[in-house]
N, C-alpha and C positions, 0 to 999 in steps of 0.2 A: 671472529670466531665464526667461520663459514660451516654450515651444517650440511651433511651429504644430501644429494638427491635421492629420494626414496625410489625412483624408476631403477636406479643401478643395483637394488638390494634384492629384486624380487626374482623368485624361481617360477616356473612353469604354473605350479599350483596356486602360488599366490596371484600370480596374473590371472588365471581364471577365476579366482574368488572376486578379485577386484572388478573384472568385467561383469560378473553376476551381479554383484552389488549395485554398480553404476547402472546396468539395465533396469533393475527394479526402482532404482532411485529415479530415472527418466519417467518412469510410469507413474510414480507417486507424484511428481512435479505436474504432470499433464491432468491428473486427476484432482488435484489440490491447488487450485489458484486463489482460494479464500480460506479462512479460518474454519468455516463451517465445512467445506469439502475436506479439509485436512483432517479435522476431528472424526468425520464419518468414515474415512479410510482407516484411521488409526484405531478406533473402535473395532471395525471389521477385522482387522488384522489380529488386534489383542484377543478378541473372542476365538478367533481360530487356534490361538494359542493357549486356551483355557481360561483366559481371564474373564471374570464375572463382575457385574455392576455393583459397586459397593452400596448404592441406594437400595438394591433389592436385598443384600444382605442385612441393611439397617432395618429396612422394612419387616423383614420377616425374622428379625431378632436372631440371625444364625450367628455362630461363633466361628471366629477365624483362627487358624494355627500356622505354624512354621510350613512354609512350602506353597500356601494359598497365594493366588494371584488376583487382584481386583483392580478395577479402574473406576475413576469418578470423573464427571463431566459437568461443567459449568456453562450452561445457556448455549451449548453446542459450538463453543467457540474456545475453550480451554479444557485440557484433559491431564489428569495425573494418573499415571500407571503405578502399582506397588506389586512386589514380590516379597512375601513375607520371610524374614531370615530365621535362623536359628537362635540368635542373640534377642533379648528383650528390646523393645523398641527404645527403652530408655538409653540405651548404648549408643543409639543414633542411627542413621541411614546414609546409604551413599546416593546421592541425588545428580542426576543430569537434568539441567534446565535450559530449554531453548525457547524460541518464540516461532509462532506460525503465522503471524501478521506480517505484511509487506507493504512497501509504498504503492500507492495507487491513486485512482479518483474514486470518489463516493458520489453517487447520484443524490442531489437534494431532494427534500422532501415536497417541494413544489417545483418540479423541475422542467415540464414539458412546455415548450413554447414555440412559436412560429414568428419568423423574421423574414420578410421579403420571399416568401414560398419556401423556405427552408424551415424544417423542424428540428430543433434541438433538445438535448437533455442537459440541463444546467448541473454543474459539478462541484464538488469542494474537494481539493487534493488532500490526502492522508498521508502524513509522515514527511520526511525530509527528501524533495525532489528537485532536480532541475527541471523547471516547467518546459523549457524549450525542448527537451528530450521526448515530450509525449505528444508532439504533433506530427501529423502525416503518417502515423502507425496505424495499421490495421489492429482494431480494438474489440474486445467482446464483453459482453455483460453476464456477470455471475452474481447469483444472490437468491434471495427469497422475498417474497410478498406475502405479509400477513394480513388476512382479511378479517373483518369484524365477526363473521361467523365461526371464526376459529381455525379455519383452514390456513395452511402455510404452502404457498406454491414456489417451486423451485424454478428459478430463471438461469438459463444458460445458452445463451445465443453469441455465436461467432466462432465456435471451436470444430463444428462439423463441417466437412467440405461443402455440404449443401447449405449452409448457413450463411447469411449476409454477416459483414463485419461493419464496424463504426470507425470514425475518424474525427480528430480535432484538426481543423484545417489551419493552414498557414498562408502568409502572404507570399506571392510569387517573387522571385529575385529581382525582376524588372521594374518592380515598383516599391521596393523595400529599401530605398536609400536612407530614408529616416529611421527605419526600424533597425537598420544595421549599425546605426550609430549609438544605439542604447547599450547600456549594460546588459550583461547576460541574464541577471535577475530581473530584468524589465523587459526582454525582447518578447516574452510571452506572459501576459499577467493572469494571475490566478482566475479572476472572473472571466477569462477568455478561454478558458479549458472547457468549453461546451462541446459536447459530441453531436456531431450530425448524424441524425437517425432517419431522415426522409425528405423527399422533395416532390412527391407525386399527389396532387389535389384529390381530394375524395369527391367524386361526381355527385352534382346537385347541391353542394355546399358553396356559399358565397364567402363566408368568413372563416379564416383561419383553416382552410380546407386540407391542407397538408397535415396540420396537427390532429384534425378530425380523423383523417385517414389512419394515421398511427394509432390514435385511441379506438378505431374499429379494429385493427389488427389485434391491439392487446386484449381487447374484449373477447375477440374470437379464439385467440390462442391461449390466453391465460384466465378468461372471465375476469379481467381486471378493469376497474374503472379508473378515472384520473385521481380521485380521491385516495385510492389504495396506495398511491405513492407515498402518502404521509406514514404509512406503517410498512414500509418496504426497506430492505438493505441490500442495495445493488451496487456492486463494485465495478469499476470499469478497469480493465487489465489488458495487457497486450494479448492478441489473439494468435494462437500458433503453438506448436509443440516444442518442448525440450529437446535439444539435438546434441549429438557429439560435434565437437568442433576441432578444426585443425585436420590437415592432411594426415596426420599421424593417429587421429581419433583420441588424442590424449585429455582433451578437456570437455566439460559440459557448458552448453550455453542455453540458459533459459531465465524466465521471469521468476522472481520470488525466491532465488537462493539464499537471500539474506531474510530469514534465517532458516530456511526449510532444508538446507544442506545440513545442518546441525540437528534439526528436529528429526529428519529421517535417518541419520546414522545413529542418533541416540535411541530412536525407537527400534531399529534393527539390532543393536547391541542388547537393548532391554529384553526383547523378545526370545534372545537365545541363551541368555545366562540362566543356569538352573542351579539349585542347591545352594543359595547364598548363606554366608555366615550372617552378615547385617542385612537388614530390610533394603531393598533397592527401590529407587523411585526414579520415574522418567516424567517430568513435569513440563507440558508443552503449553505456553500461555499465549494470550492476546495482547494487543495494546501496547506492546514493548516500543513501537516506532513512535507513539505520542506520549510516551513517558510511563507506561505500565498502569494507567489509571483505569477507574471504572470497575464494575463488578467483575469483568473477566480479565482484567489486568494483573500483574503480580503483586500490586499494591493492595488488592483486596484480601478477604480473609478466606478465599476459597481453598488455598492449599493447607493453612493451618487447620480449618475445619475438617477437612478430609482426614489429615493425620489424626485428629482427635476422635473422628468415627471409627477410623482404623483401629486405635487402641481401645475404644470402648468395646469393639466387637471381639477383641483379644482379652477382654477383662484386665486390661492394664491402665485404663484411664484415669488419671488425676492431673489437675491443673499442673502441679510440680513435675509429673512424669512427662507431660507434654512439653514443658518448658526444656526439661532435661534432654529429651529425644531430639528437639531442634537444635538446641547448643552442641549437642554431641555428633551432629552430623557433619559429613564433608559433601562438598559440591563442587561441580564444574558448572560453570555458567557458560553453556554452550552456545557461543555466539561467534559471528564471523569476524575477520580483521582485513584490513585494506592490503592487498598484494602490492608489492613494489612493481610499478610500470615504469619501464626505462623512458617512455615517452613524456613522462611527467615526473622526471627524477627531482626535480627542485623541491617537491611537496614531501619528500621522503629523507629519513636520516638513514643512510645505507646499513649501517652496523646494527641497528635496531628496527628493521622492516621486515615484514613476512614476505617469503618468496614462494612462487609456484613450485610444487613437487618436493619441498623439503619438509613435508610432513604437517602435522597438526600444529596449530599456533597457540603458544601459552602467553598470556599478557597479565603480567604482574598487577597493572592497573590500566584503566582507560581514562574517562573523564576529558577535561581540556583545561588549557592554561596551566595553573599550578595543581593538576590533578583534580580540579574542581569535580564534583559529583561522582566521585571514583570510589571504588573497592580496591584497596590496596592490600594485596595477598601478603600473609606472612612469610618470612623466608623459610622457617622450618617446615611449612606445608609445601612449598615449592620442592624443597630438598626431597621430601617425601614422595612426591609426585615424579622427580626426575628419577629417583630409584626404581620407581614401579615401572616407568617407561623403558628405561635401559635394560631392567631385568627381562621384560618381555619383547625386546627388540621393536619397540614403537618409534618411528621416525617423527621428531618433534623439533619445534624451533620456538624461540621467544621473540616477541615483538612489542612494539608501541604503535599506536594508530598515527602515523605520520610525524613529522617534526614538531618540536615543542612550540607553542603559539601560533601554528599553522591552522589547526583546526581541532578535532576530538571527536569523541563518541561516548554513547554509554550503553549499558546492558542491564539485565535485571540482577546483577552481582550484588550490587549494593543493597538491595532491598532483602535479599536472603541473609546477607552477613549482619543485619540488624538483630537477628536471632542468636548471634554469637558463634555461629557455625563458619567452619573454614571454607572460604569460596576463592576460586580463581576463575578468570575468563580462559575458555579453551574452545577453539573453532578452526574453521577453514579459512583460508585466504582467498579473497575474491577480488577480480578486476570488475570495473564498472559498477561498483556497489551503489544501490539505489537507483540505478539506470533500469529502464525498462527490460533489457537483456543484459544478464549478469554472466560471468566466466568463472568456473573454478577447475582445478586440476582433478583428474580422477585419482591420481595417487594421493592427494590430500584428503579427498573423500575417503578412500580406503584406509588411511592412517588415522582420521578420526574415529571411524567405526571401530578400529583395532584398539585405540586409546579408550573409548568409552566402555567396551567389554572389560578390558583390563581393570579400570577403575571400579566398575560396579563389583567385580569379584574381589578385589584386593584392597581397596581404600580403607 
């Protein structure tokens, strides 16, 4: 059952909308290479559209009503946006849920060391990566340093044209005979993903003179000492801008499109819908790549607590009403799928793979092997979604994540389904998923945005 290519369906107006959306998406990717940077952008855009902080509403004991727009932030890494609908919250919400964390390397708490007059930062990789893909690339440092006096310093080095960049080195091919005999998961070991940050000795120093030189730079630029690394969150990400890809400019190539491609299109849809019947929510979370754990992951109580505060400000809160609200909600777990790659055809089952340009991807289930760790969406819910998409001329496809028993993956869908709400995975097909540079189709980005707008209004 071959789905049509979305590019063949567009008129001039739609192509213009597509290009505008993708242009803004590229800007979002460039400014948001970490969760904190994404949340900062999201809050700024939300406030420009009239959203107010739910914490201020709660503090001032203000009442909320239909049409009001609020947002809630958890530790600057997770954010939920709500637009209150005309129906009681007990009737449920229409929820878009995506994640804004991406695979990367995190600087350790005691990272800076010198070896043979090279200075390095020791790292611990985050999420599922092919470690060999992260060597010999220009890298940037993004994050924050929290000092004991309460100040928080922002770090962003490697993106400006005048900035230096960083690198994890690799063995030259001339000496790599033994290395080339290793399995791919052993070619580069996790403990060797150390970032080269300097090689110039500090004048007048005898011991660890290169390291001391780096510390002097950190002190001068950030008023930072070596001990301040203990309370720092610094992420190592690919340096460089998101770009259009292909001679036909039909694709986007960038770091972090899993899952910021769905996060951005969800946000864009959320900020555009008005006068909704059911309350709408755009939930953008952290820690999905490592199991949605911790205070900022989907397994925390942040979302549930935010809904409780929302209901309280509307004079509708009770424990039973909260449970009914969550159980009566409908959700799209907005996460990416693996795009069919003809160069690696053996990993896919062609009839149930997602393809570039054929629209947003619905996945009835994810998981691995015998659907382990999966949310498995109800047939009735899928039928309702199909009707909605066809009625509004949204191009969509259905897919699994690769062949049975070849691999698998997970999303936040199964966590939200624990409330009893209807949930299905729905996102954009991605080439090079979890690599430093991932590729998406502009057409699929546009169809995801259209899908999310329709869902918020009509689900």
